[in-house]
C-alpha positions as CSV (number, residue, x, y, z in Angstrom):
1,M,91.9,-152.1,34.2
2,T,91.3,-149.1,36.4
3,I,88.8,-149.4,39.3
4,L,86.3,-146.6,37.6
5,R,86.3,-148.9,34.5
6,K,85.8,-152.3,36.5
7,Q,83.1,-150.6,38.3
8,F,81.3,-149.3,34.9
9,L,81.2,-152.7,33.7
10,E,80.0,-154.4,37.0
11,H,77.5,-152.0,38.2
12,V,76.3,-149.9,34.8
13,G,73.9,-151.8,32.8
14,Q,75.4,-152.5,29.5
15,T,74.2,-152.4,25.8
16,S,76.9,-154.3,24.0
17,A,79.5,-157.0,24.7
18,D,82.4,-154.6,23.8
19,P,81.3,-151.0,24.5
20,L,84.1,-148.7,23.4
21,M,85.4,-148.4,27.4
22,I,87.2,-144.7,26.3
23,E,87.5,-143.2,30.1
24,V,86.8,-139.5,29.6
25,A,87.9,-137.0,32.3
26,R,86.8,-133.9,30.6
27,A,85.7,-132.8,27.0
28,E,86.1,-129.2,25.3
29,G,85.2,-128.3,21.7
30,V,85.7,-131.1,19.1
31,F,88.0,-133.2,21.7
32,L,87.6,-135.8,24.7
33,Y,90.4,-136.1,27.1
34,G,91.2,-139.4,29.2
35,P,92.3,-139.0,32.6
36,D,95.9,-139.5,31.8
37,G,95.7,-136.6,29.1
38,R,95.3,-138.4,26.2
39,R,93.3,-137.0,23.6
40,W,90.6,-138.0,20.7
41,Y,88.6,-136.0,18.1
42,D,85.3,-136.6,18.5
43,L,83.7,-137.7,15.2
44,I,80.5,-139.1,16.7
45,S,79.2,-135.9,18.7
46,G,77.4,-138.0,20.9
47,V,75.5,-139.0,17.7
48,S,74.8,-135.8,16.4
49,V,74.1,-134.0,20.1
50,S,77.4,-131.8,20.6
51,N,76.9,-129.6,17.7
52,V,78.0,-126.6,19.2
53,G,81.1,-128.5,20.8
54,H,81.8,-129.8,24.2
55,S,81.7,-127.8,27.0
56,N,80.6,-124.6,25.2
57,P,80.9,-121.3,27.4
58,D,77.6,-120.0,26.6
59,V,75.9,-123.1,27.2
60,V,77.6,-123.7,30.5
61,R,76.7,-120.3,31.9
62,A,73.3,-120.8,30.7
63,V,73.0,-123.9,32.6
64,Q,74.9,-122.3,35.8
65,R,72.6,-119.3,35.8
66,Q,68.9,-121.4,35.2
67,A,70.2,-124.3,37.8
68,A,70.5,-121.1,40.4
69,D,67.0,-119.7,39.7
70,Y,65.2,-122.9,39.6
71,M,65.2,-126.6,38.4
72,H,62.3,-128.9,38.5
73,I,58.9,-127.2,40.0
74,M,55.8,-129.3,38.7
75,V,55.0,-131.7,35.9
76,Y,54.9,-130.6,32.3
77,G,52.5,-128.2,30.9
78,E,51.3,-126.4,34.6
79,I,53.3,-123.7,35.4
80,V,54.8,-120.7,33.3
81,E,58.5,-121.5,33.4
82,S,60.6,-119.0,31.5
83,P,63.2,-121.0,29.9
84,Q,60.1,-123.1,28.6
85,V,58.4,-120.5,27.1
86,R,61.3,-118.9,25.6
87,Y,62.6,-122.0,24.0
88,A,59.3,-122.4,22.2
89,A,58.9,-119.2,21.0
90,R,62.5,-119.1,19.4
91,I,62.2,-122.4,17.7
92,A,58.5,-121.4,16.2
93,S,59.9,-118.0,15.2
94,L,62.7,-120.4,13.1
95,L,60.2,-123.1,11.4
96,P,57.8,-122.4,8.5
97,D,54.1,-122.2,9.7
98,P,52.0,-124.0,10.8
99,L,54.5,-125.7,13.0
100,S,54.1,-123.1,15.9
101,S,53.4,-125.5,19.0
102,V,56.4,-127.1,20.8
103,Y,55.6,-130.1,23.5
104,F,58.8,-130.7,25.5
105,V,59.8,-134.1,26.5
106,N,63.0,-135.6,27.3
107,S,64.4,-137.6,24.6
108,G,64.1,-138.6,21.3
109,S,62.4,-141.7,21.7
110,E,59.5,-139.9,23.7
111,A,59.3,-137.3,21.1
112,I,58.4,-140.1,18.8
113,E,56.2,-141.6,21.1
114,G,54.0,-138.6,21.5
115,A,54.0,-138.1,17.9
116,L,52.6,-141.1,16.9
117,K,49.8,-140.9,20.0
118,L,49.1,-137.2,18.7
119,A,48.6,-138.6,15.1
120,K,45.9,-141.3,16.0
121,R,44.3,-138.8,18.1
122,C,44.1,-136.6,15.6
123,T,43.2,-138.6,12.8
124,G,41.3,-141.6,14.2
125,R,43.1,-143.9,12.3
126,R,45.4,-146.4,13.7
127,E,47.8,-147.3,10.7
128,I,51.6,-146.3,11.0
129,V,53.7,-146.3,7.7
130,A,57.6,-146.1,8.6
131,F,60.6,-147.5,6.4
132,R,62.8,-150.5,6.4
133,N,66.3,-149.3,7.9
134,A,64.9,-146.6,9.8
135,Y,66.0,-146.1,13.7
136,H,63.6,-143.9,15.8
137,G,64.6,-145.0,19.3
138,S,63.9,-148.2,21.9
139,T,60.7,-147.7,23.8
140,H,58.2,-149.9,23.0
141,G,56.3,-147.8,20.4
142,A,59.6,-146.4,18.9
143,L,60.5,-149.9,18.2
144,S,57.6,-151.3,16.8
145,V,58.3,-148.5,14.1
146,M,62.0,-149.5,13.7
147,G,62.7,-150.7,10.5
148,G,65.4,-153.5,11.6
149,E,64.0,-156.9,12.5
150,E,67.3,-157.8,14.3
151,F,66.4,-155.7,17.0
152,K,62.7,-155.9,17.3
153,N,62.2,-159.9,17.5
154,S,63.2,-160.5,20.9
155,F,60.5,-158.0,22.1
156,R,57.6,-158.7,20.3
157,P,54.3,-158.4,20.5
158,L,54.8,-154.8,19.4
159,V,52.2,-152.0,18.4
160,P,49.8,-153.5,15.8
161,G,49.5,-151.8,12.5
162,V,52.9,-150.5,11.4
163,R,53.5,-151.3,7.7
164,H,57.1,-150.6,6.6
165,I,58.0,-149.3,3.2
166,R,61.5,-148.8,1.3
167,F,62.9,-145.6,1.4
168,G,63.3,-143.4,-1.5
169,E,61.4,-146.0,-3.7
170,A,58.2,-143.7,-5.0
171,E,56.1,-146.8,-6.5
172,D,56.0,-147.6,-2.4
173,L,53.8,-144.7,-1.8
174,S,50.8,-146.3,-2.8
175,Q,50.7,-148.0,0.6
176,I,49.8,-144.7,2.2
177,T,46.2,-144.9,2.2
178,R,43.0,-143.4,4.0
179,R,43.6,-146.2,6.5
180,T,47.2,-144.3,7.4
181,A,47.5,-142.0,10.6
182,C,51.0,-140.8,9.8
183,V,54.0,-141.7,7.8
184,L,57.2,-141.5,9.9
185,I,60.4,-140.8,8.1
186,E,63.8,-139.2,8.3
187,P,64.6,-136.9,5.8
188,V,67.7,-138.3,6.0
189,Q,68.1,-142.1,7.3
190,G,70.9,-141.9,10.0
191,E,71.5,-145.7,10.9
192,G,70.6,-146.9,8.0
193,G,73.8,-145.3,7.0
194,V,73.4,-142.1,6.0
195,R,70.6,-142.4,2.7
196,I,69.7,-139.1,0.8
197,P,66.2,-138.7,-0.4
198,P,66.0,-138.8,-4.3
199,E,65.3,-135.6,-5.8
200,G,61.5,-135.3,-5.3
201,Y,60.7,-138.0,-3.1
202,L,59.8,-136.0,-0.1
203,Q,57.8,-133.8,-2.1
204,A,56.0,-136.9,-3.6
205,L,55.5,-138.3,-0.1
206,R,54.2,-135.1,1.1
207,A,51.6,-134.7,-1.7
208,R,50.6,-138.6,-1.1
209,C,49.9,-137.8,2.9
210,T,47.9,-134.7,1.9
211,E,46.0,-136.7,-0.8
212,V,44.9,-139.3,1.6
213,G,44.6,-137.4,4.6
214,A,47.7,-139.1,6.4
215,L,49.7,-136.8,8.7
216,L,53.5,-136.6,7.8
217,V,56.2,-136.9,10.7
218,F,59.7,-136.1,10.2
219,D,62.1,-137.4,12.5
220,E,65.1,-134.5,12.6
221,I,66.3,-135.9,16.1
222,Q,69.6,-136.4,14.2
223,T,69.6,-133.9,11.4
224,G,68.0,-131.0,13.0
225,L,70.0,-128.2,14.5
226,G,72.1,-127.8,11.6
227,R,73.5,-130.8,10.8
228,T,72.8,-131.1,7.3
229,G,73.6,-127.5,6.6
230,A,70.4,-126.1,7.0
231,L,68.9,-125.5,10.6
232,F,66.5,-128.2,9.8
233,A,66.3,-130.7,7.0
234,L,62.6,-129.9,6.2
235,Q,63.8,-126.4,5.2
236,K,67.3,-127.8,3.1
237,Y,64.1,-130.1,1.2
238,G,61.6,-127.5,1.1
239,V,58.9,-129.8,2.7
240,V,56.8,-128.8,5.6
241,P,55.9,-132.0,7.7
242,D,52.8,-132.2,10.0
243,I,54.7,-133.0,13.1
244,L,58.4,-132.4,13.8
245,C,60.1,-134.4,16.2
246,V,63.7,-133.5,17.6
247,A,66.1,-133.9,20.3
248,K,69.5,-134.8,20.5
249,A,71.4,-131.6,19.6
250,F,67.9,-130.0,20.5
251,G,69.4,-129.9,24.2
252,G,72.6,-128.5,23.9
253,G,73.9,-131.2,25.5
254,M,71.4,-132.0,27.8
255,P,68.6,-134.4,27.8
256,L,65.9,-132.5,25.9
257,G,63.2,-133.8,23.2
258,A,60.0,-132.3,21.4
259,F,57.3,-132.9,18.8
260,I,56.3,-129.8,17.1
261,S,53.2,-129.4,15.4
262,S,50.4,-126.5,14.7
263,A,48.3,-125.5,17.8
264,E,45.1,-127.0,16.0
265,I,46.8,-130.6,16.0
266,M,48.4,-130.3,19.0
267,D,45.2,-129.5,20.7
268,A,43.9,-132.8,20.4
269,L,45.7,-133.9,23.2
270,K,44.2,-131.5,25.8
271,T,40.8,-133.6,25.6
272,N,39.1,-137.0,25.4
273,P,41.2,-137.9,27.8
274,V,42.6,-134.9,29.5
275,L,46.7,-135.2,29.5
276,G,46.7,-136.9,26.5
277,H,50.4,-137.3,26.6
278,I,52.1,-136.2,30.0
279,T,55.7,-136.3,31.5
280,T,57.3,-135.4,34.8
281,F,60.8,-134.0,33.6
282,G,59.9,-133.0,29.8
283,G,61.1,-129.2,29.2
284,H,63.3,-129.3,32.2
285,P,64.2,-125.6,32.7
286,V,67.8,-126.4,33.0
287,C,67.8,-128.6,29.8
288,C,65.6,-125.6,27.9
289,A,68.3,-123.2,29.1
290,A,70.9,-125.3,27.7
291,G,69.1,-125.9,24.5
292,L,68.4,-122.0,23.8
293,A,71.8,-121.2,24.6
294,S,73.0,-123.5,22.0
295,L,70.4,-122.3,19.6
296,E,71.4,-118.9,19.7
297,Y,75.0,-119.6,19.6
298,L,74.6,-121.5,16.2
299,L,72.7,-118.4,14.8
300,S,74.9,-115.8,16.2
301,H,78.2,-117.5,15.3
302,G,77.1,-118.5,11.6
303,V,77.9,-121.8,12.2
304,V,75.5,-123.9,10.2
305,E,76.3,-121.5,7.0
306,Q,79.8,-123.0,7.5
307,V,78.5,-127.0,7.5
308,E,78.4,-127.7,3.9
309,A,82.0,-126.5,3.3
310,K,83.1,-128.5,6.1
311,G,81.4,-131.8,4.8
312,A,82.5,-131.1,1.2
313,L,86.4,-130.8,2.7
314,Y,86.0,-134.2,4.5
315,E,84.5,-135.8,1.4
316,E,87.3,-134.5,-0.4
317,L,90.0,-135.7,1.6
318,V,88.5,-138.9,2.8
319,G,87.2,-140.0,-0.2
320,R,90.4,-139.9,-2.3
321,H,91.6,-143.1,-0.4
322,P,91.2,-146.2,-2.4
323,L,89.6,-148.3,0.3
324,V,86.7,-146.0,0.5
325,R,84.1,-147.0,-2.1
326,E,81.8,-143.8,-1.4
327,I,80.8,-141.2,1.1
328,R,77.1,-140.7,1.6
329,R,76.9,-137.1,3.1
330,S,74.5,-134.4,4.0
331,G,76.2,-131.4,5.5
332,L,78.4,-133.0,8.7
333,I,76.5,-136.2,9.0
334,M,78.5,-138.8,6.0
335,A,79.3,-142.6,5.8
336,V,82.4,-143.8,4.8
337,E,81.4,-147.0,3.1
338,L,84.1,-149.4,3.0
339,G,81.7,-152.6,1.6
340,D,83.1,-155.1,4.5
341,P,82.1,-155.2,8.0
342,V,85.7,-157.0,9.0
343,L,87.6,-154.3,7.0
344,R,85.3,-151.7,9.0
345,E,85.6,-153.2,12.4
346,R,89.7,-153.1,11.9
347,V,89.3,-149.4,10.7
348,T,87.2,-148.2,13.8
349,R,89.2,-150.3,16.0
350,G,92.8,-148.5,14.5
351,L,91.3,-144.9,14.8
352,K,90.3,-145.1,18.6
353,E,93.9,-146.1,18.7
354,A,95.1,-143.5,16.9
355,G,92.7,-140.8,18.6
356,I,89.6,-140.5,16.8
357,M,86.6,-141.6,18.0
358,T,83.8,-143.2,15.6
359,D,81.7,-145.9,15.2
360,W,79.3,-147.9,12.9
361,F,75.9,-147.8,11.9
362,L,73.2,-149.9,13.4
363,F,72.0,-150.8,9.9
364,C,75.3,-150.5,8.0
365,D,77.7,-152.3,9.5
366,T,80.2,-151.9,6.3
367,A,80.6,-148.0,6.9
368,F,82.0,-145.7,9.7
369,R,80.5,-142.5,10.6
370,I,81.7,-138.6,10.4
371,A,79.6,-136.5,12.1
372,P,81.7,-134.0,14.5
373,P,80.8,-131.1,16.3
374,L,79.8,-128.7,13.6
375,V,82.4,-126.1,15.6
376,I,85.1,-128.2,13.7
377,T,87.7,-125.8,11.9
378,E,89.2,-126.5,8.5
379,E,92.2,-127.0,10.3
380,Q,91.0,-129.5,12.5
381,V,89.1,-131.5,9.5
382,R,92.6,-131.6,7.8
383,D,94.3,-132.8,10.8
384,S,91.8,-135.1,11.4
385,S,91.2,-136.5,8.0
386,R,95.2,-136.8,7.7
387,I,94.4,-139.6,10.9
388,V,91.8,-141.2,9.2
389,L,94.2,-141.5,5.7
390,E,97.1,-142.7,7.8
391,V,94.8,-145.7,9.6
392,L,93.2,-146.8,6.4
393,D,97.1,-146.9,4.8
394,K,97.9,-149.4,7.5
395,V,94.9,-151.4,7.7
396,Q,95.3,-151.6,3.8
397,K,98.6,-152.8,4.2
398,G,97.6,-155.3,6.7
399,F,94.2,-156.5,4.9
């Protein structure tokens, strides 16, 4: 074990007893490189972060330019900073009305926290409806709306007034009532193992929220910025939420998130009390510059328009293996279902050794993830699929 790896285990706070332990010296495009030159296909993208690829030259230049101009100046919301304003205006121009007001934060978890506060403040209600097997972050409020008890029980008591219903089950929508401040949903469940909403379900959810006066909050932290084959999943499914949460790819590889709503709703945070939500580093100018450069790259290079075809090719190639029970997919976020956690563990370990970085899902340990940078080429899709199939063959012989 190298000195750096030893120091990683000794001095960097750990999240599990079994980290991936891949030492990365550099990253470029869809590849990670170790200090010895070894290469891995990145089929995680930092969990749907690196949509425009690692070390994208446009993003790197934007970061360098902005860092040379200025970095942190003042707490959020007090100073007119060009990167914030330009990014907010550009995002608003690409979203349907009335999503025009962008509140920048540091992460997806903070975007969720801000959205929950905004919904309570705007409606005067206290109940929150979320979904089983949903993941929205690990801060206290976000943890409270998480849909998996295994990750919550050790941290109780949590935020009260949270009700969980089943994803995709229309009969559960009656549990959304006039006591409900908001309904928080991932339009495509990520950590649940890529669960796609049944046809018409999101529309029915929208109608129920409108009927009872509850705000609809979309968590597009994983699905936003092209991952599903549309710039935002709300556009793919034709449903406009009252609040939209984004992060991950939103920062172009830098830490950035936002919750987005109408100006009318967002104004609720300005009074009673003033500074209804506040953040020191939210909307950091370097992060906003990176995010805007990443967005413009996606748009100018037609990246999003190519996502569905690349995802379909992965599904065709990998899905043919007899160990694969099914592939659940929306664009380039997909779960390769193997049906057995021990089998899945052997496969993911084999893939790591063969030069593929992938992982499992928090609430679905029987499937592994394929979610590469959206800039992956057809040739790279075919080559990485070949490696996946070779590993599946080896595991099948020994299982």
